[in-house]
C-alpha positions as CSV (number, residue, x, y, z in Angstrom):
1,M,90.5,99.1,111.3
2,K,89.3,101.1,108.3
3,I,87.5,104.3,109.0
4,S,85.0,103.4,106.3
5,D,84.0,100.3,108.4
6,L,83.1,102.3,111.5
7,P,79.4,102.9,112.4
8,P,77.7,106.2,111.6
9,G,78.7,109.0,114.0
10,L,81.9,107.4,114.9
11,K,82.9,107.3,111.2
12,E,82.2,111.1,110.9
13,L,84.2,111.8,114.1
14,A,87.2,109.8,112.8
15,E,87.0,111.6,109.5
16,K,87.0,114.9,111.2
17,R,90.0,114.1,113.3
18,N,91.8,112.9,110.2
19,I,91.0,116.1,108.3
20,D,92.0,118.3,111.2
21,S,95.3,116.5,111.5
22,G,96.2,116.8,107.8
23,S,97.2,113.2,107.6
24,L,97.5,111.5,104.2
25,F,96.3,108.1,105.6
26,A,92.6,108.9,105.3
27,N,91.1,105.4,105.7
28,N,93.5,103.6,108.1
29,L,92.4,104.4,111.7
30,D,95.7,103.6,113.3
31,L,97.5,106.0,110.9
32,A,94.8,108.6,110.3
33,F,95.7,110.9,113.2
34,C,97.6,111.0,116.5
35,W,95.0,109.5,118.9
36,N,96.6,111.1,122.0
37,T,96.1,114.6,120.7
38,T,92.3,114.3,120.2
39,P,89.8,115.2,122.9
40,E,88.9,111.4,123.1
41,R,92.5,110.4,123.8
42,H,94.5,107.3,123.0
43,D,92.5,104.7,125.1
44,F,89.2,105.6,123.3
45,W,90.6,105.2,119.8
46,S,92.5,102.1,120.8
47,Q,89.3,100.4,121.9
48,I,87.6,101.6,118.7
49,N,90.4,100.2,116.6
50,K,89.9,96.8,118.3
51,G,86.2,96.9,117.4
52,N,84.9,97.8,120.9
53,F,82.3,100.3,119.9
54,Q,80.7,100.2,123.4
55,V,83.1,103.0,124.5
56,Y,81.3,105.2,122.0
57,H,77.9,104.5,123.5
58,G,76.5,107.7,124.9
59,C,79.2,110.0,123.4
60,K,77.8,113.1,121.8
61,V,79.5,114.1,118.5
62,T,79.3,117.9,117.9
63,N,80.8,120.5,115.7
64,L,81.7,118.3,112.7
65,K,81.7,121.1,110.1
66,R,84.5,120.7,107.7
67,K,86.9,123.5,107.1
């Protein structure tokens, strides 16, 4: 899944995780960052990568200031 194809909010969260990780794969979710090292963990990002955005329902995204 491409990060650019994610819905608003989730897209910003994935972009932040990518920036924080320093990865060069900015638009490819499965290569953008190590899912297991994020607060959301691997299972969350795996579901998002499969297109299951329901796991995101109710999540509050905070502190998205870029460095």
